[in-house]
C-alpha positions in Angstrom: 105.9 75.4 171.2 105.4 75.3 167.4 102.0 73.7 167.9 100.9 76.5 170.2 102.1 79.1 167.8 100.2 77.5 165.0 97.0 77.4 167.2 97.4 81.2 167.7 97.9 81.8 164.0 94.9 79.8 163.0 92.8 81.5 165.6 94.0 84.9 164.4 93.2 84.1 160.7 89.6 83.0 161.7 89.1 86.2 163.6 90.7 88.5 161.1 88.5 87.1 158.4 85.3 87.7 160.4 86.1 91.0 162.2 89.0 92.5 160.3 92.6 92.9 161.5 92.1 96.2 163.3 88.9 95.2 165.1 90.4 92.0 166.6 92.2 92.2 169.9 95.0 90.1 171.4 92.6 89.0 174.1 90.1 87.7 171.6 92.9 85.8 169.7 94.1 84.2 172.9 90.7 83.1 173.9 90.0 81.7 170.4 93.2 79.7 170.6 92.3 78.4 174.1 94.8 80.3 176.2 95.0 83.2 178.5 96.1 86.6 177.2 99.4 86.5 179.1 100.2 83.2 177.4 99.9 84.8 174.0 102.9 87.0 174.8 105.1 83.9 175.4 104.9 83.3 171.6 104.4 86.7 170.0 105.2 90.3 171.1 102.0 91.6 169.7 99.3 91.2 167.1 101.4 92.9 164.5 103.7 89.9 164.3 101.0 87.5 163.2 100.6 88.5 159.5 104.3 88.6 159.2 104.6 85.1 160.7 102.0 83.8 158.3 103.9 85.2 155.4 107.2 83.7 156.6 105.7 80.2 157.0 104.1 80.4 153.5 107.4 81.5 152.0 109.4 78.8 153.8 107.1 76.0 152.6 107.0 77.3 149.0 110.8 77.6 148.9 111.2 74.0 150.1 108.8 72.8 147.4 110.4 74.8 144.6 113.8 73.4 145.6 112.5 69.9 145.6 110.8 70.4 142.2 113.9 71.8 140.5 116.0 69.0 142.0 114.2 66.6 139.7 116.2 65.9 136.5 114.6 66.0 133.0 111.5 68.1 133.8 109.8 69.5 130.7 109.0 73.2 130.7 105.3 72.3 130.9 105.9 70.1 133.9 107.8 72.9 135.6 105.0 75.4 135.1 102.3 72.9 136.0 104.0 71.6 139.1 105.0 75.1 140.2 101.4 76.4 140.1 100.1 73.3 141.9 102.6 73.7 144.8 101.9 77.4 145.0 98.1 76.9 145.2 98.3 74.0 147.7 100.5 76.1 150.0 98.1 79.1 149.8 95.2 76.8 150.7 97.1 75.1 153.5 98.3 78.3 155.0 94.8 79.8 154.7 96.1 83.1 153.6 93.0 83.6 151.5 91.0 84.1 154.8 92.9 87.4 155.3 92.1 88.9 151.9 89.7 91.5 153.4 92.7 93.1 155.1 94.2 96.2 153.4 96.9 95.5 150.9 100.1 94.5 152.8 101.9 97.7 151.6 99.1 99.7 153.3 99.1 97.7 156.5 100.6 100.2 158.9 102.4 98.4 161.7 103.4 100.5 164.7 106.9 99.1 164.1 108.1 100.4 160.8 110.7 97.6 160.7 107.9 95.1 160.6 106.4 96.9 157.6 109.7 96.7 155.7 110.2 93.0 156.6 106.6 92.1 155.6 107.1 93.8 152.2 110.4 92.0 151.6 108.7 88.6 152.2 105.8 89.5 150.0 108.2 90.6 147.3 110.1 87.3 147.5 106.9 85.3 147.0 106.0 87.2 143.8 109.6 87.3 142.6 109.6 83.5 142.5 106.6 83.5 140.2 108.5 85.9 137.9 111.5 83.6 138.0 109.4 80.6 137.1 107.8 82.4 134.1 111.2 83.5 132.8 112.6 80.0 133.2 109.6 78.4 131.4 109.0 81.0 128.6 112.5 82.3 128.1 114.5 85.5 129.0 112.8 87.6 126.3 109.7 87.9 128.5 111.7 89.2 131.4 110.5 92.8 130.9 106.8 91.6 131.1 107.2 89.0 133.8 105.9 91.3 136.6 102.9 92.3 134.6 102.0 88.7 133.9 102.6 87.8 137.6 100.1 90.4 138.8 97.5 89.2 136.3 97.9 85.6 137.5 97.9 86.8 141.1 94.5 88.5 140.6 93.0 85.4 139.0 94.2 83.1 141.8 93.2 85.3 144.7 89.8 86.2 143.4 89.1 82.5 142.7 90.1 81.2 146.1 88.4 84.1 147.8 85.1 82.6 146.7 85.8 78.9 146.3 88.6 78.0 148.7 86.4 76.1 151.1 85.2 73.9 148.2 88.6 73.3 146.5 90.0 69.9 146.1 92.6 68.2 143.9 90.3 68.4 140.9 89.6 72.1 141.3 93.2 72.9 141.9 94.1 71.1 138.7 91.3 73.0 136.8 92.6 76.3 138.1 96.2 75.3 137.3 95.2 74.5 133.7 93.5 77.8 133.4 96.5 79.7 134.7 98.7 77.8 132.2 96.4 78.9 129.4 96.3 82.5 130.5 100.0 82.8 131.0 100.7 81.2 127.6 98.2 83.4 125.9 99.7 86.5 127.5 103.2 85.5 126.5 102.1 84.8 122.9 100.4 88.2 122.8 103.4 90.1 124.2 105.8 88.4 121.9 103.7 89.4 118.9 104.1 93.1 119.4 107.2 95.3 119.5 105.7 97.9 121.8 104.0 96.0 124.7 102.9 98.4 127.5 104.2 97.8 131.0 102.3 98.5 134.1 105.1 97.4 136.5 108.7 98.0 136.1 111.0 95.4 137.5 110.8 94.6 140.4 107.4 96.2 140.8 107.0 98.1 144.1 110.3 97.3 145.8 113.9 97.8 145.0 116.0 94.8 143.9 117.4 92.8 146.8 119.5 89.7 147.1 117.2 86.7 147.5 117.6 83.0 148.0 117.1 81.3 144.7 115.4 77.8 145.2 115.4 77.3 141.4 119.2 77.3 141.1 119.5 75.5 144.4 117.3 72.7 143.1 119.3 72.4 139.9 122.6 72.4 141.9 121.2 69.6 144.1 120.3 67.5 141.1 123.8 68.0 139.6 125.6 67.2 142.8 123.6 64.0 143.4 124.5 62.9 139.9 128.1 63.7 140.6 127.9 61.6 143.8 126.6 58.7 141.8 129.3 59.1 139.2 132.1 59.2 141.8 130.9 55.9 143.3 130.5 54.3 139.9 134.0 55.4 138.6 135.8 54.6 141.9 138.4 51.8 142.2 136.5 50.2 145.1 135.5 46.6 145.2 132.2 45.6 143.6 130.7 44.9 147.0 131.7 48.4 148.3 130.3 50.1 145.2 127.0 48.4 145.5 126.8 49.3 149.2 127.5 53.0 148.6 125.2 53.1 145.6 122.4 51.9 147.8 123.1 54.5 150.4 123.4 57.2 147.7 120.0 56.0 146.3 118.4 56.4 149.7 120.0 59.9 150.1 118.7 60.9 146.7 115.2 59.7 147.4 115.1 61.6 150.7 116.8 64.8 149.5 114.3 65.2 146.6 111.4 65.4 149.0 109.9 68.8 149.8 110.4 68.2 153.5 113.2 65.7 153.9 113.9 64.2 157.3 117.1 65.9 158.5 118.0 63.1 160.9 117.9 60.5 158.1 120.0 62.7 155.8 122.5 63.2 158.6 122.9 59.5 159.0 123.3 58.9 155.3 125.8 61.7 154.9 127.8 60.4 157.9 128.1 57.1 156.2 129.1 58.5 152.8 131.7 60.8 154.2 133.7 57.8 155.4 135.1 57.9 151.9 137.4 60.8 151.4 136.5 60.9 147.7 132.9 61.8 148.5 133.5 64.4 151.2 133.6 67.5 149.0 130.4 66.7 147.2 128.7 65.8 150.5 129.8 69.1 152.0 128.3 71.1 149.0 125.1 69.1 149.2 124.7 69.7 153.0 125.1 73.4 152.4 122.3 73.4 149.8 120.1 71.2 152.0 120.6 73.5 155.1 122.4 70.7 156.9 125.8 72.3 157.3 125.1 73.8 160.8 124.1 70.5 162.2 126.4 68.1 160.4 130.0 68.3 161.4 
Protein backbone atom coordinates (compact mmCIF):
# COMPACT_ATOMS: atom_id res chain seq x y z
CA UNK A 1 0.00 0.00 0.00
CA UNK A 2 2.78 2.43 0.90
CA UNK A 3 4.42 1.79 -2.48
CA UNK A 4 1.21 2.68 -4.32
CA UNK A 5 0.74 5.82 -2.23
CA UNK A 6 4.28 6.88 -3.03
CA UNK A 7 3.67 6.28 -6.76
CA UNK A 8 0.67 8.61 -6.58
CA UNK A 9 2.61 11.27 -4.68
CA UNK A 10 5.52 11.22 -7.13
CA UNK A 11 3.12 11.38 -10.09
CA UNK A 12 1.32 14.32 -8.47
CA UNK A 13 4.57 16.20 -7.86
CA UNK A 14 5.58 15.80 -11.52
CA UNK A 15 2.21 17.07 -12.74
CA UNK A 16 1.96 19.90 -10.22
CA UNK A 17 5.40 21.13 -11.30
CA UNK A 18 4.41 21.10 -14.99
CA UNK A 19 0.77 22.22 -14.93
CA UNK A 20 0.25 23.71 -11.51
CA UNK A 21 -1.81 22.39 -8.61
CA UNK A 22 -5.16 23.80 -9.66
CA UNK A 23 -4.86 22.71 -13.32
CA UNK A 24 -4.09 19.10 -12.48
CA UNK A 25 -6.99 16.67 -12.10
CA UNK A 26 -7.27 13.49 -10.06
CA UNK A 27 -7.79 11.56 -13.29
CA UNK A 28 -4.47 12.84 -14.66
CA UNK A 29 -2.66 11.96 -11.43
CA UNK A 30 -4.13 8.44 -11.47
CA UNK A 31 -3.14 7.93 -15.09
CA UNK A 32 0.38 9.25 -14.46
CA UNK A 33 0.78 6.81 -11.56
CA UNK A 34 -0.47 3.86 -13.67
CA UNK A 35 -3.87 3.26 -12.14
CA UNK A 36 -7.54 3.94 -12.75
CA UNK A 37 -9.19 7.01 -11.23
CA UNK A 38 -11.26 4.81 -8.90
CA UNK A 39 -8.07 3.24 -7.52
CA UNK A 40 -6.78 6.68 -6.53
CA UNK A 41 -9.57 7.00 -3.96
CA UNK A 42 -8.45 3.82 -2.21
CA UNK A 43 -5.44 5.78 -0.97
CA UNK A 44 -6.56 9.42 -0.82
CA UNK A 45 -9.94 11.10 -0.43
CA UNK A 46 -9.00 13.80 -2.90
CA UNK A 47 -6.26 15.88 -4.50
CA UNK A 48 -6.18 18.21 -1.50
CA UNK A 49 -4.61 15.53 0.68
CA UNK A 50 -1.50 15.17 -1.51
CA UNK A 51 0.44 18.33 -0.51
CA UNK A 52 -0.36 17.56 3.12
CA UNK A 53 0.89 13.97 2.79
CA UNK A 54 4.12 15.21 1.18
CA UNK A 55 4.69 17.60 4.07
CA UNK A 56 3.99 14.88 6.66
CA UNK A 57 6.48 12.48 5.05
CA UNK A 58 9.15 15.19 4.91
CA UNK A 59 8.51 16.11 8.54
CA UNK A 60 8.68 12.50 9.73
CA UNK A 61 11.98 11.84 7.93
CA UNK A 62 13.60 15.04 9.21
CA UNK A 63 12.41 14.36 12.76
CA UNK A 64 13.97 10.87 12.69
CA UNK A 65 17.24 12.27 11.38
CA UNK A 66 17.38 15.06 13.99
CA UNK A 67 16.75 12.58 16.79
CA UNK A 68 19.53 10.32 15.48
CA UNK A 69 21.90 13.29 15.12
CA UNK A 70 21.32 14.54 18.67
CA UNK A 71 21.64 11.02 20.06
CA UNK A 72 25.34 11.14 19.23
CA UNK A 73 27.46 12.19 22.20
CA UNK A 74 30.18 14.86 22.08
CA UNK A 75 29.05 16.62 18.92
CA UNK A 76 30.67 20.04 18.48
CA UNK A 77 28.42 23.02 17.75
CA UNK A 78 29.88 23.19 14.23
CA UNK A 79 29.11 19.49 13.67
CA UNK A 80 25.54 20.00 14.89
CA UNK A 81 24.91 22.88 12.49
CA UNK A 82 26.69 21.21 9.57
CA UNK A 83 25.01 17.84 9.95
CA UNK A 84 21.60 19.42 10.59
CA UNK A 85 21.79 21.42 7.35
CA UNK A 86 22.95 18.38 5.37
CA UNK A 87 20.11 16.17 6.64
CA UNK A 88 17.59 18.92 5.91
CA UNK A 89 18.85 19.43 2.34
CA UNK A 90 18.98 15.72 1.58
CA UNK A 91 15.43 15.23 2.79
CA UNK A 92 14.19 18.15 0.70
CA UNK A 93 15.81 16.67 -2.38
CA UNK A 94 14.63 13.14 -1.67
CA UNK A 95 11.07 14.30 -1.04
CA UNK A 96 11.16 16.43 -4.23
CA UNK A 97 9.36 19.26 -2.48
CA UNK A 98 11.25 21.72 -4.69
CA UNK A 99 9.18 20.58 -7.68
CA UNK A 100 6.12 22.12 -6.05
CA UNK A 101 7.63 25.55 -5.58
CA UNK A 102 5.48 27.11 -8.28
CA UNK A 103 2.46 26.48 -6.09
CA UNK A 104 1.09 29.42 -4.12
CA UNK A 105 2.52 29.82 -0.64
CA UNK A 106 1.09 27.10 1.66
CA UNK A 107 -0.75 29.68 3.73
CA UNK A 108 -2.50 30.82 0.51
CA UNK A 109 -3.30 27.32 -0.65
CA UNK A 110 -7.04 27.26 -0.05
CA UNK A 111 -8.27 23.72 0.45
CA UNK A 112 -11.99 23.13 0.36
CA UNK A 113 -11.53 21.54 3.76
CA UNK A 114 -10.51 24.27 6.19
CA UNK A 115 -9.22 21.64 8.61
CA UNK A 116 -6.67 20.56 6.00
CA UNK A 117 -5.50 24.16 5.72
CA UNK A 118 -4.89 24.31 9.46
CA UNK A 119 -3.11 20.95 9.61
CA UNK A 120 -0.90 21.85 6.63
CA UNK A 121 0.16 25.10 8.29
CA UNK A 122 0.92 23.29 11.55
CA UNK A 123 3.22 20.85 9.78
CA UNK A 124 4.90 23.67 7.89
CA UNK A 125 5.40 25.54 11.15
CA UNK A 126 7.01 22.50 12.76
CA UNK A 127 9.56 22.17 9.95
CA UNK A 128 10.67 25.79 10.34
CA UNK A 129 10.53 25.71 14.13
CA UNK A 130 13.15 22.95 14.11
CA UNK A 131 15.48 25.24 12.14
CA UNK A 132 14.97 27.94 14.80
CA UNK A 133 15.63 25.41 17.57
CA UNK A 134 18.88 24.32 15.93
CA UNK A 135 20.07 27.93 15.50
CA UNK A 136 19.36 28.72 19.16
CA UNK A 137 21.08 25.52 20.26
CA UNK A 138 24.20 26.26 18.20
CA UNK A 139 24.52 30.04 18.64
CA UNK A 140 23.02 30.44 22.11
CA UNK A 141 19.75 31.67 23.65
CA UNK A 142 20.62 35.36 23.13
CA UNK A 143 19.74 35.02 19.42
CA UNK A 144 16.29 33.61 20.18
CA UNK A 145 14.50 36.87 19.29
CA UNK A 146 16.15 36.85 15.84
CA UNK A 147 15.94 33.10 15.14
CA UNK A 148 12.82 33.37 12.97
CA UNK A 149 14.35 36.17 10.88
CA UNK A 150 17.50 34.13 10.28
CA UNK A 151 15.40 31.06 9.49
CA UNK A 152 13.51 32.82 6.71
CA UNK A 153 16.71 34.25 5.22
CA UNK A 154 18.19 30.74 5.10
CA UNK A 155 14.92 29.32 3.75
CA UNK A 156 15.00 31.80 0.85
CA UNK A 157 18.58 30.87 -0.04
CA UNK A 158 17.90 27.14 0.05
CA UNK A 159 14.66 27.19 -1.91
CA UNK A 160 15.96 29.55 -4.61
CA UNK A 161 19.11 27.47 -5.04
CA UNK A 162 17.40 24.12 -5.34
CA UNK A 163 14.68 25.60 -7.54
CA UNK A 164 17.31 26.01 -10.25
CA UNK A 165 19.92 23.38 -9.44
CA UNK A 166 18.14 20.47 -7.72
CA UNK A 167 18.38 18.13 -10.71
CA UNK A 168 22.16 18.65 -10.76
CA UNK A 169 22.82 18.45 -7.04
CA UNK A 170 25.06 15.76 -5.58
CA UNK A 171 27.08 15.27 -2.40
CA UNK A 172 29.58 17.94 -3.46
CA UNK A 173 26.97 20.62 -4.20
CA UNK A 174 25.05 19.78 -1.02
CA UNK A 175 28.28 20.29 0.92
CA UNK A 176 28.99 23.59 -0.88
CA UNK A 177 25.48 24.87 -0.13
CA UNK A 178 25.85 23.71 3.49
CA UNK A 179 29.09 25.66 3.90
CA UNK A 180 27.49 28.76 2.41
CA UNK A 181 24.51 28.51 4.77
CA UNK A 182 26.88 28.13 7.74
CA UNK A 183 28.74 31.24 6.60
CA UNK A 184 25.54 33.27 6.14
CA UNK A 185 24.00 32.19 9.44
CA UNK A 186 27.25 32.91 11.33
CA UNK A 187 27.53 36.33 9.66
CA UNK A 188 23.93 37.20 10.51
CA UNK A 189 24.40 36.15 14.14
CA UNK A 190 27.60 38.22 14.42
CA UNK A 191 25.84 41.24 12.92
CA UNK A 192 22.81 40.90 15.16
CA UNK A 193 24.94 40.54 18.27
CA UNK A 194 26.88 43.70 17.41
CA UNK A 195 23.83 45.97 17.65
CA UNK A 196 21.49 46.73 20.50
CA UNK A 197 18.54 47.56 18.26
CA UNK A 198 18.30 44.83 15.64
CA UNK A 199 15.09 45.10 13.58
CA UNK A 200 12.78 42.10 13.53
CA UNK A 201 10.57 41.16 10.60
CA UNK A 202 9.04 38.11 12.28
CA UNK A 203 7.89 37.90 15.84
CA UNK A 204 8.15 34.48 17.37
CA UNK A 205 6.77 32.16 16.12
CA UNK A 206 6.25 33.91 12.79
CA UNK A 207 2.83 33.35 11.30
CA UNK A 208 1.28 30.83 13.71
CA UNK A 209 0.59 30.79 17.40
CA UNK A 210 2.76 28.76 19.71
CA UNK A 211 1.83 25.10 19.92
CA UNK A 212 3.16 22.05 21.69
CA UNK A 213 5.56 20.29 19.35
CA UNK A 214 7.61 17.15 19.51
CA UNK A 215 11.21 18.05 20.21
CA UNK A 216 13.62 15.64 18.47
CA UNK A 217 16.59 17.63 19.80
CA UNK A 218 15.76 16.88 23.43
CA UNK A 219 14.68 13.35 22.53
CA UNK A 220 18.07 12.72 20.94
CA UNK A 221 19.90 14.00 24.00
CA UNK A 222 17.73 11.85 26.28
CA UNK A 223 18.39 8.75 24.15
CA UNK A 224 22.13 9.37 24.39
CA UNK A 225 21.94 9.76 28.18
CA UNK A 226 19.80 6.65 28.66
CA UNK A 227 22.10 4.53 26.51
CA UNK A 228 25.01 5.66 28.67
CA UNK A 229 22.98 4.84 31.79
CA UNK A 230 22.28 1.37 30.41
CA UNK A 231 26.00 0.78 29.85
CA UNK A 232 26.81 2.04 33.36
CA UNK A 233 24.19 -0.22 34.95
CA UNK A 234 25.74 -3.27 33.32
CA UNK A 235 29.29 -2.21 34.19
CA UNK A 236 28.46 -1.52 37.86
CA UNK A 237 26.33 -4.64 38.34
CA UNK A 238 27.35 -7.53 40.56
CA UNK A 239 26.88 -10.05 37.76
CA UNK A 240 29.53 -12.52 36.73
CA UNK A 241 32.17 -11.33 34.25
CA UNK A 242 30.72 -13.61 31.59
CA UNK A 243 27.21 -12.15 32.04
CA UNK A 244 28.54 -8.60 31.98
CA UNK A 245 30.37 -9.20 28.71
CA UNK A 246 27.28 -10.79 27.16
CA UNK A 247 24.99 -7.91 28.14
CA UNK A 248 27.58 -5.31 27.12
CA UNK A 249 27.64 -6.87 23.68
CA UNK A 250 23.83 -6.73 23.41
CA UNK A 251 23.88 -3.14 24.68
CA UNK A 252 26.46 -2.22 22.04
CA UNK A 253 24.28 -3.70 19.30
CA UNK A 254 21.27 -1.80 20.68
CA UNK A 255 23.21 1.47 20.72
CA UNK A 256 24.44 1.00 17.16
CA UNK A 257 20.92 0.37 15.87
CA UNK A 258 19.17 3.00 18.01
CA UNK A 259 21.46 5.78 16.76
CA UNK A 260 20.49 5.17 13.14
CA UNK A 261 18.07 7.60 11.48
CA UNK A 262 15.77 4.69 10.56
CA UNK A 263 16.44 1.83 12.98
CA UNK A 264 14.98 -1.64 12.42
CA UNK A 265 12.21 -1.93 14.98
CA UNK A 266 12.19 -5.71 14.82
CA UNK A 267 15.85 -5.85 15.78
CA UNK A 268 15.37 -3.30 18.56
CA UNK A 269 12.45 -5.35 19.88
CA UNK A 270 14.60 -8.47 20.10
CA UNK A 271 17.47 -6.62 21.80
CA UNK A 272 15.19 -4.96 24.36
CA UNK A 273 13.51 -8.29 25.06
CA UNK A 274 16.88 -9.79 25.92
CA UNK A 275 18.00 -6.87 28.11
CA UNK A 276 14.74 -6.77 30.04
CA UNK A 277 15.39 -10.23 31.40
CA UNK A 278 17.41 -8.33 34.01
CA UNK A 279 15.15 -6.43 36.41
CA UNK A 280 17.84 -3.79 36.95
CA UNK A 281 17.63 -2.75 33.28
CA UNK A 282 13.86 -2.71 32.86
CA UNK A 283 13.23 0.94 33.83
CA UNK A 284 15.88 2.35 31.49
CA UNK A 285 14.69 0.05 28.70
CA UNK A 286 11.12 1.27 29.21
CA UNK A 287 12.20 4.93 28.93
CA UNK A 288 14.25 4.20 25.83
CA UNK A 289 11.38 2.36 24.15
CA UNK A 290 9.11 5.35 24.67
CA UNK A 291 11.63 7.69 23.06
CA UNK A 292 12.18 5.30 20.16
CA UNK A 293 8.42 4.93 19.56
CA UNK A 294 8.56 1.26 20.48
CA UNK A 295 6.34 1.25 23.56
CA UNK A 296 3.12 0.38 21.64
CA UNK A 297 4.67 -2.73 20.12
CA UNK A 298 6.93 -3.87 22.94
CA UNK A 299 5.17 -5.36 25.90
